[in-house]
C-alpha positions in Angstrom: 1.1 -24.5 15.1 0.6 -25.8 18.7 -3.0 -25.3 19.9 -1.9 -23.5 23.1 0.2 -21.0 21.0 -2.8 -20.5 18.7 -5.0 -19.6 21.6 -2.4 -17.3 23.2 -1.7 -15.5 20.0 -5.5 -14.8 19.6 -5.0 -12.3 22.4 -7.8 -13.8 24.4 -5.7 -16.0 26.6 -2.3 -16.0 28.2 -0.2 -19.1 27.4 -1.0 -20.5 30.9 -4.7 -19.7 30.5 -4.8 -21.4 27.1 -3.2 -24.6 28.6 -5.7 -24.6 31.5 -8.7 -24.1 29.1 -7.5 -27.0 26.8 -6.9 -29.4 29.7 -10.2 -28.4 31.2 -12.1 -29.6 28.1 -13.2 -26.1 27.1 -11.6 -26.2 23.6 -12.7 -28.0 20.5 -11.0 -28.4 17.2 -13.2 -29.1 14.2 -16.0 -29.9 16.6 -14.0 -32.5 18.6 -13.0 -31.8 22.2 -9.2 -31.6 22.6 -7.2 -31.8 25.9 -3.7 -31.8 24.5 -2.1 -28.3 24.5 0.7 -29.5 22.2 -1.7 -30.6 19.4 -0.5 -29.3 16.1 -3.2 -27.6 14.0 -3.4 -25.7 10.7 -4.0 -22.2 12.1 -5.5 -21.1 8.8 -8.0 -23.9 8.4 -8.9 -25.4 11.8 -12.2 -24.5 13.4 -11.2 -23.7 17.0 -13.8 -22.9 19.7 -13.1 -22.1 23.3 -16.0 -22.1 25.8 -18.4 -22.1 22.8 -16.7 -19.1 21.2 -15.1 -19.3 17.7 -11.5 -18.2 17.8 -10.0 -16.8 14.6 -6.3 -16.7 13.9 -4.6 -13.3 13.5 -0.9 -13.3 12.9 -0.3 -9.8 14.2 -2.2 -7.5 16.6 -2.9 -3.9 16.0 -4.4 -1.6 18.7 -5.4 2.0 18.7 -4.9 3.7 22.1 -5.9 7.2 23.2 -2.8 7.9 25.3 -3.3 9.9 28.5 -0.7 12.2 29.9 1.9 10.9 32.3 2.2 7.6 30.6 5.3 6.4 28.7 5.6 4.6 25.4 7.9 1.9 26.6 7.8 -1.9 27.1 10.5 -2.1 29.8 8.4 -2.7 32.8 7.9 0.9 33.8 4.7 1.1 35.8 3.7 4.1 33.7 3.9 2.1 30.5 0.9 2.4 28.1 0.9 -1.4 28.0 -0.6 -1.4 31.5 -3.7 0.2 30.1 -4.4 -3.1 28.2 -5.8 -6.3 29.6 -3.3 -8.9 30.6 -4.0 -11.1 27.6 -2.9 -8.3 25.3 0.3 -7.6 27.2 1.5 -11.2 26.5 1.4 -11.1 22.6 4.5 -9.0 21.9 2.8 -5.6 21.5 5.0 -2.4 21.3 4.3 1.2 20.4 4.7 2.1 16.7 6.5 5.3 17.4 6.7 7.0 20.7 4.9 9.9 22.3 6.4 12.0 25.1 5.1 11.4 28.6 3.0 14.6 28.5 1.9 14.2 24.9 -1.6 12.7 24.5 -3.7 11.1 21.7 -3.3 8.5 19.1 -0.8 5.7 19.8 -0.7 2.6 17.6 0.5 -0.6 19.2 1.4 -3.7 17.2 3.2 -7.0 17.2 4.1 -6.6 13.5 7.8 -5.5 13.7 8.5 -5.3 10.0 5.5 -3.1 9.1 6.1 -0.8 12.2 9.8 -0.4 11.2 8.8 0.6 7.7 6.2 3.0 8.9 8.8 4.8 11.0 11.4 4.8 8.3 12.3 8.3 7.0 11.9 6.9 3.5 8.2 6.3 4.0 7.3 10.0 4.8 4.6 8.7 7.1 2.5 11.7 8.1 1.7 12.4 11.8 -0.8 15.1 12.6 -0.9 16.9 16.0 -3.2 19.4 17.6 -1.4 21.9 19.8 -1.7 24.9 22.0 1.3 27.3 22.2 2.6 30.7 23.1 1.2 33.1 20.5 3.0 32.9 17.1 2.8 35.3 14.2 2.1 34.4 10.6 5.9 34.9 9.9 6.7 32.3 12.5 4.1 29.9 11.1 5.7 30.2 7.7 9.2 29.5 9.2 7.8 26.4 10.8 6.4 25.2 7.5 9.6 25.8 5.6 11.8 23.9 8.1 13.9 25.2 11.0 17.5 24.6 12.0 17.6 22.6 15.2 21.4 22.5 15.5 21.6 18.7 15.0 19.3 18.7 12.0 17.0 20.9 10.0 13.3 19.9 10.1 11.7 19.0 6.8 8.9 21.2 5.4 5.6 20.5 7.2 2.0 21.9 7.3 0.9 24.2 10.0 -2.7 25.5 10.2 -3.7 28.0 12.9 -7.2 28.3 14.4 -5.9 31.4 16.3 -2.4 32.6 17.3 -2.3 30.0 20.2 -4.0 26.9 18.7 -3.6 24.9 15.6 -2.5 21.6 13.9 0.8 20.5 12.6 1.5 17.7 10.1 5.0 16.3 10.0 6.7 13.4 8.3 9.5 13.0 10.9 9.4 11.9 14.4 12.7 12.9 16.1 13.1 13.3 19.8 11.0 16.3 21.1 11.0 17.6 17.5 7.8 19.7 17.5 8.6 21.2 20.9 12.0 22.1 19.6 10.6 23.5 16.4 8.4 26.0 18.3 11.2 27.0 20.6 13.3 27.7 17.5 10.9 30.3 16.3 10.4 31.9 19.7 7.3 30.1 20.9 6.6 27.2 23.1 4.3 24.2 23.0 1.9 24.1 25.9 -0.1 21.0 25.0 0.3 18.4 22.2 -2.1 15.7 21.1 -1.6 13.3 18.1 -4.8 13.0 16.1 -3.6 11.0 13.1 -0.9 8.5 12.2 -0.2 7.1 8.8 -3.6 8.0 7.5 -5.5 6.7 10.5 -7.4 9.3 12.6 -7.9 9.0 16.3 -11.3 7.4 17.0 -13.3 10.3 18.6 -15.3 7.7 20.7 -12.2 6.7 22.6 -11.7 8.6 25.9 -8.3 9.1 27.3 -6.8 5.7 28.3 -9.3 3.7 26.2 -8.4 1.5 23.3 -9.8 -0.7 20.6 -8.6 -3.1 18.0 -7.9 -1.6 14.6 -10.4 -2.5 11.8 -9.3 -4.6 8.9 -9.6 -1.4 6.7 -7.3 0.5 9.1 -4.8 -2.4 9.2 -4.8 -2.4 5.4 -4.0 1.3 5.3 -1.0 0.8 7.6 0.2 -2.3 5.8 0.1 -0.4 2.5 1.9 2.6 3.9 4.4 0.4 5.7 4.9 -2.2 3.0 8.3 -2.9 1.5 10.5 0.1 2.1 10.3 2.7 -0.6 13.2 4.0 -2.7 14.2 7.6 -2.4 
């Protein structure tokens, strides 16, 4: 792998910044200063340092974001894109949302550059669980049971899910689907309405309670392992 690509894929530099750092003598490989951005290195074995900092190679990036309201889960240049909440160096490594949240839905959003794992996590065959905390117009126990059993939404019938209520207007719902406006449509179908919706878990990964709205962090190795296990080779039905 080229040295400048190695540095840019580390997420700490853009490609241009990587080239500038190398040509400026700020980068060493195996203890030796290097000024050639095109130098080929073994990304898994070379000891690379930039400005005295050891740089490890990570093939894919995984980020946990606490999505605020009025942001969109797109990568198309929309100024409201969640990508704009990240530093520039992370916007240049091919990150995209692993599943979308509506503009007014808040909470856990996973961003990654691992397309294969993300695709499998979102596949209906994986039954990847997403948990949301919600407030709604009051629902009865009968309506809660209807939600859990699955409701007819004209174009499809929602799969059985889990709904737990703290009171008639607040609760949590765990679903294994992620169709457009699904939860909002489910509540409308039983005569209620979602007033607020926050995702608090995705694929077995809970939202970090220390992250304020708009804040983010890298996933831990353990969290990445959980997602890679859940999003491994597509399961058979």
